[in-house]
C-alpha positions in Angstrom: -0.2 -0.1 -0.1 1.4 3.5 -1.3 0.6 6.7 1.1 -2.3 8.0 -0.6 -4.4 4.5 -1.5 -4.8 1.2 -0.8 -4.1 -1.7 -3.1 -8.0 -2.0 -3.2 -9.3 1.5 -4.2 -12.7 0.5 -5.3 -13.8 -1.0 -1.8 -16.9 0.6 -1.1 -17.7 0.9 2.8 -20.5 1.8 4.9 -19.8 2.8 8.7 -22.8 2.9 10.6 -23.4 6.1 12.3 -25.2 9.1 11.8 -25.1 10.9 8.5 -26.7 14.6 9.3 -23.0 15.6 11.5 -25.3 16.6 14.2 -22.4 15.0 17.3 -20.4 16.0 19.8 -18.3 13.0 19.6 -16.4 14.0 16.0 -14.6 10.4 16.7 -16.6 9.0 13.4 -16.1 11.9 11.2 -12.6 12.4 11.0 -12.0 8.6 10.7 -14.4 8.6 7.8 -12.4 11.1 6.2 -9.4 9.9 6.7 -10.0 6.3 5.3 -11.6 8.0 2.6 -7.9 10.0 2.0 -6.3 6.1 2.0 -8.3 5.7 -0.8 -11.5 3.5 0.4 -15.1 4.3 -1.1 -16.5 5.1 2.4 -19.9 6.9 3.5 -21.6 7.6 7.3 -24.9 6.4 7.4 -27.4 5.0 9.7 -30.2 4.7 7.3 -28.3 2.7 4.9 -27.8 0.0 6.8 -31.5 -0.3 7.9 -33.2 0.6 4.4 -30.9 0.4 1.6 -30.2 -2.5 -0.7 -27.1 -1.6 -2.2 -23.7 -3.4 -2.3 -21.0 -2.9 0.4 -18.1 -4.8 1.0 -17.3 -3.5 4.1 -19.8 -2.7 7.1 -18.2 -0.9 9.9 -20.1 -0.8 13.0 -19.0 2.0 16.1 -21.1 1.9 18.9 -24.1 -0.2 19.0 -26.4 2.3 20.1 -25.6 4.1 17.0 -27.2 1.0 15.2 -30.4 0.8 17.0 -30.7 3.9 18.9 -29.6 5.3 22.0 -33.1 5.0 24.3 -34.2 1.8 22.3 -36.8 -0.3 23.9 -38.4 -1.7 21.2 -37.6 -5.5 21.4 -38.2 -6.5 17.9 -35.4 -4.9 16.7 -33.5 -7.3 17.9 -34.7 -9.7 15.2 -34.2 -6.6 12.6 -31.1 -6.4 13.3 -29.8 -10.2 12.8 -31.9 -9.8 9.7 -30.1 -7.2 8.2 -26.4 -8.5 9.1 -27.6 -11.6 7.3 -29.1 -10.4 4.4 -25.8 -8.2 3.8 -23.8 -11.5 4.4 -25.3 -13.2 1.9 -24.5 -10.6 -0.7 -20.5 -11.1 0.3 -20.6 -8.3 2.9 -17.3 -8.5 5.5 -18.3 -6.7 9.3 -15.7 -4.5 11.0 -16.8 -3.6 14.9 -14.2 -1.2 16.5 -15.0 -1.5 20.6 -15.4 1.7 22.2 -16.9 0.0 25.6 -17.5 -3.1 27.1 -20.7 -2.8 27.8 -23.4 0.4 27.0 -23.1 3.3 29.7 -27.1 3.7 30.1 -28.0 -0.1 29.8 -31.0 -1.7 29.1 -31.3 -5.0 27.9 -32.1 -4.6 24.3 -28.9 -2.5 23.8 -27.2 -5.0 25.8 -28.6 -7.8 23.2 -27.7 -5.7 20.3 -24.0 -5.3 21.9 -24.1 -9.3 21.9 -25.0 -9.3 18.2 -22.5 -6.7 16.8 -19.6 -8.3 19.0 -20.3 -12.0 18.0 -21.3 -11.5 14.3 -18.3 -9.2 12.9 -15.7 -10.5 11.1 -12.9 -8.5 13.1 -13.0 -6.1 15.9 -10.8 -3.3 16.2 -9.4 -2.2 19.6 -7.6 0.7 20.8 -5.5 -1.2 23.0 -4.3 -4.3 24.1 -5.9 -4.4 27.6 -9.5 -4.4 25.4 -8.1 -7.2 22.7 -7.1 -9.4 25.8 -10.3 -8.8 27.7 -12.3 -9.6 24.4 -10.7 -13.0 23.5 -11.8 -14.5 27.3 -15.0 -14.0 25.9 -14.5 -14.8 22.4 -11.9 -17.0 22.1 -12.2 -17.7 18.2 -12.7 -14.0 17.4 -10.5 -11.9 14.9 -8.7 -8.8 16.5 -6.4 -6.0 15.6 -5.0 -3.0 17.7 -5.7 0.2 15.8 -5.2 3.5 18.3 -7.5 6.3 18.7 -6.5 8.6 16.2 -6.0 12.6 17.7 -8.3 15.3 16.3 -5.7 16.9 13.7 -7.3 19.6 11.4 -9.9 19.5 13.4 -9.7 22.8 15.9 -7.1 25.6 16.0 -4.0 24.5 17.8 -2.1 27.2 18.0 -3.8 29.1 21.1 -1.1 30.2 23.5 -2.0 29.6 27.3 -2.1 33.4 27.6 -4.4 33.9 25.4 -6.8 31.0 26.4 -6.9 32.1 29.9 -8.0 35.3 28.6 -10.5 34.3 26.6 -12.2 32.1 29.5 -11.4 34.6 32.1 -9.2 32.7 34.1 -6.3 33.7 36.4 -3.2 33.4 34.3 -1.1 32.4 37.4 -3.1 29.3 38.5 -2.1 25.2 37.9 -5.6 24.6 35.9 -6.4 21.1 36.1 -9.2 20.1 33.3 -12.0 17.6 33.7 -13.6 17.7 30.3 -16.4 16.0 29.2 -20.0 15.3 31.3 -19.7 14.2 34.7 -21.9 11.2 34.2 -22.6 10.1 38.0 -22.1 11.2 42.0 -18.8 9.0 42.2 -17.0 10.6 39.4 -18.1 14.3 41.2 -16.8 12.7 44.6 -13.4 11.1 43.3 -12.4 14.9 41.6 -13.5 17.1 44.4 -12.4 14.9 46.8 -8.8 14.6 45.5 -8.7 18.2 44.4 -9.2 19.6 47.8 -7.5 17.4 49.8 -4.4 18.9 47.0 -2.2 20.9 49.0 -1.4 23.4 46.3 -2.2 27.2 46.7 -2.3 28.1 42.8 -4.6 25.4 41.9 -8.0 25.8 39.7 -10.1 23.0 38.7 -11.7 23.9 35.1 -14.9 21.3 35.2 -17.2 23.1 32.6 -19.7 20.0 32.4 -19.9 19.2 36.3 -22.7 20.1 38.2 -25.9 18.0 38.2 -28.1 21.0 38.2 -30.2 22.9 35.1 -31.2 25.9 34.3 -33.6 24.2 31.8 -37.1 22.9 32.2 -35.4 19.3 32.4 -38.0 17.5 35.3 -41.3 18.3 33.7 -43.6 18.6 35.7 -41.7 18.1 39.2 -42.2 21.4 40.5 -39.7 20.7 43.5 -37.0 19.1 41.3 -37.1 22.1 39.0 -36.6 24.5 41.7 -34.3 22.6 43.4 -32.3 22.4 40.1 -32.5 25.8 39.1 -31.7 27.1 42.9 -28.3 25.0 42.7 -27.7 26.4 39.1 -28.1 30.2 40.0 -27.1 30.2 43.6 -25.5 27.0 44.8 -22.8 26.5 41.5 -21.2 30.0 42.0 -20.6 29.9 46.2 -19.4 26.3 45.7 -16.8 27.5 42.8 -15.6 30.7 45.0 -15.6 28.3 48.0 -13.1 25.2 46.2 -11.2 27.2 43.1 -13.5 26.0 40.7 -14.7 27.0 37.5 -17.3 24.7 36.7 -21.0 24.2 35.2 -23.7 22.1 34.6 -23.3 19.2 33.2 -26.4 19.1 30.7 -24.3 22.5 28.9 -22.4 20.9 26.4 -19.1 23.3 25.2 -19.3 24.8 21.7 -16.8 23.2 19.4 -15.0 26.4 18.9 -14.5 27.2 22.4 -12.9 23.8 23.2 -9.4 24.5 21.8 -9.6 27.1 24.5 -10.4 25.2 27.5 -7.7 22.7 26.3 -5.0 25.4 25.5 -5.9 26.9 29.1 -5.0 23.7 31.1 -1.7 22.3 32.4 -3.2 18.8 32.8 -6.0 17.1 32.2 -7.7 14.7 34.3 -9.8 11.9 33.2 -12.4 11.7 35.8 -14.0 8.1 34.1 -14.3 5.1 36.8 -15.2 2.2 34.7 -14.6 2.4 31.3 -12.8 1.3 28.4 -11.2 4.1 26.3 -11.2 7.7 26.8 -11.0 10.5 23.7 -9.5 13.0 26.5 -6.3 11.3 26.2 -5.4 11.9 22.8 -7.1 15.6 22.9 -4.6 16.5 25.8 -1.8 14.9 23.6 -2.4 17.4 20.5 -2.7 20.1 22.8 0.9 19.1 24.2 -1.0 18.7 27.8 -0.2 15.8 30.2 -3.0 13.7 31.3 -3.9 11.5 34.2 -6.3 9.0 34.5 -7.6 5.7 36.2 -5.3 2.7 35.9 -7.9 0.7 34.2 -9.0 -0.3 30.4 -7.1 0.7 27.7 -7.1 4.4 29.8 -4.4 2.9 32.0 -2.4 1.4 29.4 -1.8 4.8 27.5 -0.9 6.8 30.1 1.4 4.1 31.3 3.1 3.5 28.5 3.6 7.1 27.8 4.8 7.9 31.1 1.6 10.1 32.1 0.1 9.3 35.9 -2.2 7.2 36.6 -4.0 5.9 40.1 -6.4 3.8 41.5 -10.1 5.8 40.9 -11.0 4.8 44.8 -7.7 5.8 46.3 -7.5 9.7 47.1 -4.0 9.5 47.8 -2.9 8.2 45.0 -4.6 10.9 43.0 -3.5 13.4 44.5 0.3 11.9 44.5 -0.5 11.8 40.3 -1.8 15.7 40.5 1.6 16.2 42.2 3.3 13.9 39.7 1.6 16.1 36.7 2.9 18.7 38.6 6.7 18.2 38.0 6.2 16.7 34.4 4.3 19.6 33.5 7.6 22.0 34.4 9.8 19.4 33.0 8.2 19.8 29.1 6.5 16.3 29.1 3.2 17.9 27.2 5.7 18.5 24.6 6.7 14.6 24.3 3.0 13.6 24.3 2.5 16.0 21.0 5.6 13.9 19.7 4.5 10.6 20.4 1.3 11.8 19.1 1.8 12.3 15.7 3.7 10.0 15.0 1.4 6.8 16.5 -2.0 8.2 16.5 -2.1 10.6 13.7 -5.1 10.8 11.7 -3.7 9.5 8.1 -2.0 6.8 10.0 -4.7 5.4 11.4 -7.1 5.7 8.4 -4.3 3.9 6.4 -4.5 1.1 9.2 -8.5 0.9 8.7 -8.1 0.9 5.0 -5.6 -1.4 4.9 -8.0 -4.0 7.4 -11.1 -3.2 4.7 -8.6 -4.4 2.2 -7.3 -7.5 3.6 -10.7 -8.5 4.9 -12.3 -7.9 1.7 -9.9 -9.9 -0.3 -9.9 -12.9 2.3 -11.3 -16.0 1.3 
């Protein structure tokens, strides 16, 4: 395979993902462009999977929730999913699955069953780390598996924003050591983990930047439950500002996504990116941190711990406050030693968008040529 195309540029591939572009997760749109640049005729569409009779050499699943619906509760969808896979397979289609999660974050029985079907009926499963591959093999010992890293978000955001300019834009202290916990906090355990360690950390100039931390809302999110609506709004307008002042936080409500235009300013303003998950497989915030020349710290779990450990970034046990504080202290030292630049160099060499796109294109080609 040369630098611009695969050996089989006529391969037609379908990535099962929403085609309207309305998503705050750019993993698939960026990956689709990278695979296309590597010479594959690829498109993203969920509708094509369910309604089209076109021929595709490859159908590539990402999140099973994207296939059946994120809040699906229709038991008939399972039969339909199996029928569609059988239909395409009868016409020679091969199936690829990129494993983002071990299990769905917000599971019900139907979505869990969709995971089982896609996991077991895909011809090859792509993992973003050896941890995921090895764990998957214990469940499916006869499966075909490959490791392809999570790509970085090159050519997507403004990458040349200075720390000073970013902090000015966000109205943050120029002198603070800023730890950023990016992304929505999903439960109270994540909040307790981060706030507990951050409050106990003996660092005079610290600041926690957590734009989606609080479980409050200014919106009418509780329907007719007047008491819950009142408590949520009171928390938003009264408690949030008070807690921010008391605990050196710059934190917002978890139901308010960050505008994509503002995201690079949050990253550029940071000294350290804190991965606040306790029980997940992957985190897009690590490649994002590396792209912006930052240090990342996170739990020693799944592919997260594997990537952080292999690149010399601090890890911790998510249930051990002393370990989290030790990781923050270590990150403080690494920041002064220029570790963020080393992370950036590593990401360009190993997680570059073009390189990852070529790896997927080669996988498609090899799978299509298998007898």
